[in-house]
C-alpha positions in Angstrom: -2.7 7.6 8.7 -3.4 8.1 5.2 -1.1 11.3 4.8 1.8 8.9 5.9 1.3 6.6 3.0 0.9 9.4 0.5 4.3 10.8 1.5 5.7 7.4 1.0 4.0 7.1 -2.5 6.0 9.9 -3.3 9.2 9.2 -1.8 9.0 5.3 -3.4 9.6 7.4 -6.9 13.1 9.1 -5.5 14.5 10.9 -2.9 13.3 14.5 -2.1 13.6 17.3 0.3 11.0 18.6 2.4 10.3 21.5 0.1 10.2 19.5 -2.8 8.0 16.9 -1.5 5.6 19.7 -0.9 5.7 21.0 -4.4 5.4 17.2 -5.7 2.3 16.7 -3.1 0.2 19.7 -4.1 0.2 18.4 -8.0 -0.3 14.9 -7.3 -1.5 13.0 -4.3 -2.7 16.1 -2.8 -5.5 16.2 -5.4 -7.0 13.2 -3.6 -5.5 13.6 -0.2 -5.4 17.2 1.0 -2.8 18.2 3.9 -1.6 21.6 4.5 2.0 22.1 4.7 1.9 22.5 8.5 1.2 18.7 8.7 3.8 17.4 6.2 6.7 18.2 8.1 5.6 17.0 11.6 4.5 13.5 9.7 7.9 13.4 8.2 9.7 13.6 11.4 7.1 10.9 12.7 8.0 8.6 10.1 11.5 9.0 10.4 11.7 8.3 14.0 9.5 5.4 13.1 12.5 4.0 10.8 10.0 4.7 7.7 12.4 7.2 6.1 15.8 8.3 6.5 17.0 11.9 6.2 20.2 12.9 4.8 21.5 16.4 4.8 23.0 17.6 1.6 25.1 20.6 0.8 23.3 23.2 -1.1 24.9 26.3 -2.7 28.3 27.8 -0.8 26.8 27.3 2.8 23.2 26.1 2.7 22.2 22.5 3.2 19.0 20.6 3.0 17.5 17.4 4.3 16.8 15.0 1.6 14.4 11.7 2.7 14.6 8.1 1.5 12.2 5.3 2.0 13.9 2.7 3.9 13.2 -1.2 3.6 10.7 -0.7 6.4 9.1 2.1 4.8 8.7 0.0 1.6 7.4 -2.9 3.5 4.8 -0.4 5.4 3.6 0.9 2.0 3.2 -2.4 0.2 1.2 -4.1 3.6 -0.9 -0.5 3.5 -1.9 -1.3 -0.4 -2.6 -4.7 0.3 -4.9 -4.0 3.2 -8.7 -3.3 3.1 -9.7 0.3 3.7 -10.7 1.6 6.9 -13.7 3.5 5.9 -14.7 6.8 7.8 -18.4 7.8 8.2 -19.2 10.7 6.2 -19.0 14.2 7.1 -20.3 16.3 4.3 -21.3 20.1 5.2 -23.2 20.5 2.1 -25.4 17.8 2.1 -26.1 18.3 5.9 -27.2 21.8 4.8 -29.2 20.5 1.8 -31.0 18.3 4.4 -32.7 21.2 6.3 -33.2 23.8 3.1 -36.7 24.2 4.3 -35.7 26.3 6.9 -33.9 29.2 5.2 -35.3 31.6 2.4 -35.7 30.7 -1.3 -32.7 33.0 -2.4 -30.6 31.7 0.2 -31.4 28.1 -0.9 -30.5 29.0 -4.6 -27.6 30.7 -3.5 -26.1 27.8 -1.4 -26.6 25.6 -4.5 -25.3 27.9 -7.2 -22.1 28.1 -5.0 -21.9 24.3 -5.0 -22.3 24.0 -8.6 -19.5 26.8 -9.0 -17.3 25.0 -6.8 -17.8 21.9 -8.5 -17.3 23.1 -11.9 -13.8 24.2 -10.6 -12.9 21.0 -9.4 -14.2 19.5 -12.7 -12.2 21.5 -14.6 -9.0 20.9 -12.9 -9.6 16.9 -12.9 -10.7 17.1 -16.8 -7.2 19.1 -17.2 -5.3 16.5 -15.3 -6.7 13.7 -17.4 -5.5 15.8 -20.6 -1.9 15.9 -18.7 -2.0 12.2 -18.0 -2.9 11.5 -21.6 -0.2 13.7 -23.2 2.4 12.3 -20.3 3.2 15.7 -19.1 2.1 15.3 -15.5 5.1 16.3 -13.3 4.7 13.4 -10.9 3.8 10.9 -13.7 7.0 11.6 -15.4 8.8 10.9 -12.3 6.9 7.5 -11.9 7.5 6.2 -15.2 11.3 7.3 -15.3 11.4 5.1 -12.1 9.0 2.3 -13.5 10.1 -0.6 -16.1 9.0 0.1 -19.6 6.8 -2.7 -19.6 4.6 -1.3 -16.8 4.4 2.1 -18.0 0.9 1.4 -19.5 -0.4 -0.1 -16.2 1.2 2.8 -14.4 -0.7 5.2 -16.7 -4.0 3.5 -17.0 -4.5 3.5 -12.8 -3.4 7.3 -12.7 -6.1 7.9 -15.3 -8.6 5.7 -13.6 -8.1 7.7 -10.3 -9.0 11.0 -11.9 -11.8 9.6 -14.1 -13.5 9.1 -10.4 -12.8 12.8 -9.5 -14.3 14.0 -12.7 -17.6 11.5 -12.2 -17.8 12.8 -8.5 -17.8 16.4 -9.7 -20.2 15.9 -12.6 -22.4 14.1 -9.9 -22.3 17.0 -7.5 -23.1 19.5 -10.3 -26.1 17.5 -11.4 -27.2 16.9 -8.1 -26.8 20.9 -7.3 -28.9 21.7 -10.3 -31.8 19.0 -9.5 -32.1 21.1 -6.5 -32.7 24.5 -8.0 -35.1 22.7 -10.1 -36.7 21.5 -6.7 -36.6 24.9 -5.4 -38.5 26.2 -8.3 -41.0 23.8 -8.0 -41.8 24.0 -4.7 -41.9 28.1 -4.7 -44.3 27.6 -7.5 -46.6 25.0 -5.6 -46.4 27.3 -2.4 -44.0 24.5 -0.6 -41.2 26.7 0.3 -42.4 29.4 2.6 -40.0 32.2 3.3 -38.7 32.3 7.2 -40.5 28.8 7.6 -39.8 27.1 10.8 -37.9 24.4 11.9 -38.4 21.1 9.8 -37.4 17.3 10.4 -35.1 15.0 8.5 -37.0 12.1 8.0 
């Protein structure tokens, strides 16, 4: 259901076609709620059927048309209600930490490769999130520009502050994952030095 509210968040700023919505999604809420394009259009159809949004055919070019979506009053109420409702947190599904819990069953080399790959993955995420913070500070983030254009001047500082707050959380998460994997590399080195990391060791147990 979170995809629905992510789409409503974008459409509340202003009407968008499905194509433009996909582009806006990938550079804004898609950073915190990933959804492939194959999920967006079916969800838009469900939202329209539920009366949360309304589609309007607009002329595009000499012969073409495009469907532009607007948030309805019902959609606005649904979004505001969602924002004021406590989150129903999902149970954790984390393949990297699951694998880390059983690294004693693999080789030293494989353990190091896994941890180095984890660091590389999160270093890429960190670079992206820090770049977003810079764009927020410079007010060059495309979605932020759209939001500010539809927001009263007196609320701009609050809008920017919460946008920054969200990305600061992503930066902290990336730094935490990098630090965790680096500690894992140190642990592998220590276990190897003490003989505690045995190549090809049999199944272990997770306490």
